[in-house]
N, C-alpha and C positions, 0 to 999 in steps of 0.2 A: 425597437430601440426606444420608442416612446414609453413602453411599459417599464423599461429599466429606469428611465428618468423620473417617471411618475412615482414609482415605489421608492426611489432614492429620496424624493421630497417628502412623501407622506407615509411610507410603509414602515412597519416594524422590521427589525433585523430578520426575523423569521420570514415575514412576507417578502422582503427583498431577496432572501436566499431562494425561496421557492420560485419566484419569478425568474431569477437568474438561471436556476436549474432548468426550468421549462424552456427558456430561450436557448440555452445550450442544446437541449434535445431538438428543438425546432431548427436551429441552425445546422446541426448535423444532418437531420433528415432532409433538409432542403438544399444541402450543398452550399451553405453560406459560411465559409470559414471566418470571415471578418466579424460577422455577428456572433458566431460561436466564441471567438476569442474575446470580444468585448464583454459578453455575458460572463464568461469564465473569470475574467479579470475582476469584474464587479463582485462575483461570488467570493473570490479570494479576499477582496477588500473587506467583505463582511465577516468571513470566517477563514482567516489565513491558515489555521491549523487543520482544515478539512482537506485531506489528501485527495478526495474525489474531485474537489474544485481544481486542484493542481493537475490531476489526470485529465480533466476536461480541457484545461488550458494547453497542456502539452500535446494532447491528441494522439491519434494512432501514428505509428512509425512508417516512414517511407524514406527512400534515399533522397528524395527531393527536399525534404525538410529536416534532414539529419542534423545540420548545424544549428538550426533554430531550436530543435528539441534538446540538444546538448546544452545550449545556453539556458533554456528554461529549467532543466534539471539542476544546473549549477545555481540558478536563482533560487530554486526550492531549498537546497541545502544551505545556501547562504542566508536565506530568510529564516529557516527553521533548524539551525545547527544542533539544537538541543533535543530535537524530536527523532528518536530512533527509527520510527516508521518512515520518515523522510529519507533517511539513509538507505533503508531497505528498498524504497522506490528508486532511488538513484542507482543502487546496485543492480536492479533489474534492467536499467538502461545500459549499464556496463556489460551485463551479460549479452545483451542484444548487439552491442557495438564493439566490445573488446574481448568478449569471451568469458568463459567460466572462471579461469584463474583470477582475472582482474576483478571480477564481481565478488567472489568469495574473499579474496585477499582484502578488498576494501572493507567489507563488513567485519572480518576477523580483527582488523586493526582498530575497529571501534569498540571491541569488547574490553571492558575494564573490570578487574577483580572486584567482586562484591556488588557490582552495580545492578540495580533493578532493570536498567535498560537492556541488559544482556538477554532477557527473555525474548524481547522483540527481535533483537539481532540474531539470536540463535534460530528462531523460527524462520527468519529471512534466509539464513544460511542453509537450513534444511530444505526450504522451498527451492532455492537455487540448485542444490544438489539433486533434488528429485527431478527438476526440469532437465537437468543434464544427464538423467538416468543413472546417477550415482546413488542408487537406492541404499546400498550398504552404508555409505557415508552419511546419508540423510538419517538413517536409523540410528547411527552412532550419535549424531548431533542431537537428535530428539531424545536419546537416552540421557545425554548430558543435561538437556533442558529439564527432563523429568526429575533428575537428581537435584538440580539447583533450584527449581521452581515447582515443587510438587503441588502447591496449593493454588496455583493459577489456573483458572478455567481455560485460558489460551493454550497452556501446555497440553492439556488433554484433548482440546479441539485439534491442535496441530498433529498430535500423535494419532488421533482417530482418522484424520484425513490421510495420513501416511499409511495407516493400516488398511484403509479402503483401497489405496493405490496398489498395495502389495497383496491384496485380496485376502487379508486376514480379517474377515468380516465379524467373527465372534469377538475378537479383541477390539475391533473398531467400535462395536456396539457398547462394550464396557467402557471404553475411553470416552466416547461421546456422552454416555450417561453420567460419567464422572464430571465431565465439563459442565453439563447442565446442573448437576447437584451443587457444584461449587459456586455457581452464579452466572449471570449473563455476561456475554462477550459481545463485541460489535457484530459478530457473525451468527449468534444464536438467537 
C-alpha cells in the first residue's frame, strides 16, 4: 500500500500504472483481495479505459461474490458507455449468469447501422457463439464482419482464431497473415 501512495505522489502515470498492476498480481498471489481491489481501483483512476484494470477489479467469478461482480460490471458500462469493448465484457458476464440468449441479445441491440463500433460488437457476438459451441452461427457472424470491415486487422485476427478452432489451419494461416499485413492489433 505504501508503494501505491508513494507513486501517487511522485510517479508518472506510467509508473503508477505499473505499480498498481504489480500490486494486483501480488495481492492475487498472496490471497489479499482488499489489496488487490485497492490497487485495481487505483489502476482504473489512472487509465479508466483499460479493460484489464476493470477485469482486475471485477476478479474471478464465484457464487459468493456474484452480486458484487454484477454491480462492478454495471459500473463499467455506466462509466464507459461509449466503449464497445466494455459492452462485450459485460455481455461475457451475462453469458455466465443469464445464459447465451441474454448475452447475444444485449450485444445485438448495441449494433447500429454504419457504426464502426459494430466491428468490436460482432467480434464479441462471434466469440459468445463459439463459447456456446454455436460454430455455424459464429462463422456467419464472422462472414458479416469480413463483409462490413474487410480492412480491419481485428477482422482477420478474429477470423483466424475461429478457423483454428474449427481446425481449418490453412485458412487460419492466410487470415492471420492478412491481419499482420494490415497492421498491429492489441493482440498481435
